[in-house]
N, C-alpha and C positions, 0 to 999 in steps of 0.2 A: 393668630393670620400668617404673620410675617414669620415668627420662629420656625411654623409648619413649614414653608416654603423653605427655610434657610437646611433645615432637619432632611427635608427631602432632596434638596442639592448635595447633600453632603453624602445620602446613603448613594445617590445617582453616581454621584464621581467615584465613590468606593468600589460602586458593582462594574464601572466603566474600568475602574484598573486592576481589578481584578482579572476582569475576563481577558483585556491585553493583554497582563503576565503570562495567563495561562496559554493564551495565543500566542506568545510569541514563542513559548519553549516548546512547542509544537513545531512552527515553523524553523526555528534555530537550530534546534537537537537535529535534525538529520538533514534536511532539504537543500541545503547549501553543499554540502560535505559529501558528496557520493560522486564516483565515476562507473561509467556504463562502457563495459570492453567486450566486443563480437572474439564467439568462441570460436577459432578454426576448425577443432580439433572435432567437431559434429557433422559425422555425413549425411548432407538431409537424406530424408527419406520419404515412405508412406507417413509417419508419425509425427516426426516434426521436422521443421523445415529450415529454422535459422535458430542458434542459440547466443544468450551474451551472460556476461555476471555484473552484477550490480554490487559495488564493493563500497562501503559508507565506514569514511573517516581512513585511518590509517589498520582498518580490521584484516584479518589474514584469511576470514572467514566471509566469503563471498556469495553472494546470494542468486542462483543459475534460474535465468529467463528463458525457457523453450517457446518459440511459435508453435502454434498448431493451426493451421487452414481449416476451416470448416466450408462448407456453405452458408452457412448462418454466418461467419463473420471468422473472425482472428481471436484466439484464446491464446494467452500468453500466461504460460503456466511456470508459478515461480515455486522452488524448491530448495529447501536446506535441510540438513541433518534433524532437525529440530520441528521444523511446520512448514505446509504447502500451502496453494489458494492460485486460484487463478483470476485475471484479469479478462471479461472479453469486451472486444471493441467490434460492433457491429451496427447494421443500419437501425438497432433499436436504441442505441448508445453504448456507453462506456459504464463500466463497473466490476466488482468484486463479487468474486463468486466462490463453493467451496466445490473440492473437487469430487466427482462421482466416483463411488466405490472401485470401479475397477481400475482409476486413474492413479489410487491413492499409493503410494512409496511409505509416509510415515505414519505409524501407526496410529489411530483417531483417537485415543486416549493422550497421547502427547499432542497432535496438532490443536486438539478442544482446550488442553492447559494455555499453549503458546498464544495462538489466537482470542482477541477478544471478538466475542458473538456480537456483541452491540455497535461495533465499530464494523466488523462487516456486515451489519444489515444497513448502516450507516452507508456504505459505499457501494451497496448494490447499483445504486446510477448516482457515479460521478457527473457522467454529460448525459444530456437526452438526445445528444447528436452522436454518431459516428464522428473519432475524432481521428487524423492525418495520422497516419505510419510515422512521420517524424517525430511527431508529439509524443506517443504512448509510450514508449523506455522512460521518458522525463515524468509523464504523470504516474508512472507505476513507482519509479524511484520517489517521490515527493509522498505517495498516499501511503505506499508500505509500511513504513514506521510505525502508522498511524493504528495497524490492527492487529500488533504484537504486544499484548499484556506488560503493563509496567514491570512484573515482577523479571520479565524475558528480554528486556528493550537490548540489554548488554550482549547478547547475542550476535546483534551487527555490527557491534564496533568493538 
């Protein structure tokens, strides 16, 4: 009986160590090393009201964020030359969504290869309540790297 408890404890400790290592990889890889800059070259119009760039690390390839205000809430469209996705912040909460075909600029097959469908489904509801506008960009910058398939993560840095 005593040896069973010892084995169980060792297995539990090993699982906790593995889980902790995986978690630290995701949090340290990008979350603390990004910069958000307002873009001044966007003229607010009926489609987009504001624009920002998120740069991870020392990358020369920033991610473009476009704010589209709708009656249902705010949509933050994320665009690069390789993928696009949107985060919605409304009374129903905050989470990631795919773009409608009319909004897409990146070919669907490329977008599907770069974005993880599993991660996208996991991020459909990040918060069950609407986030403050001041929190949204940091949340996007933190969660966006997790949407990208492992083989394509280098496009962010």
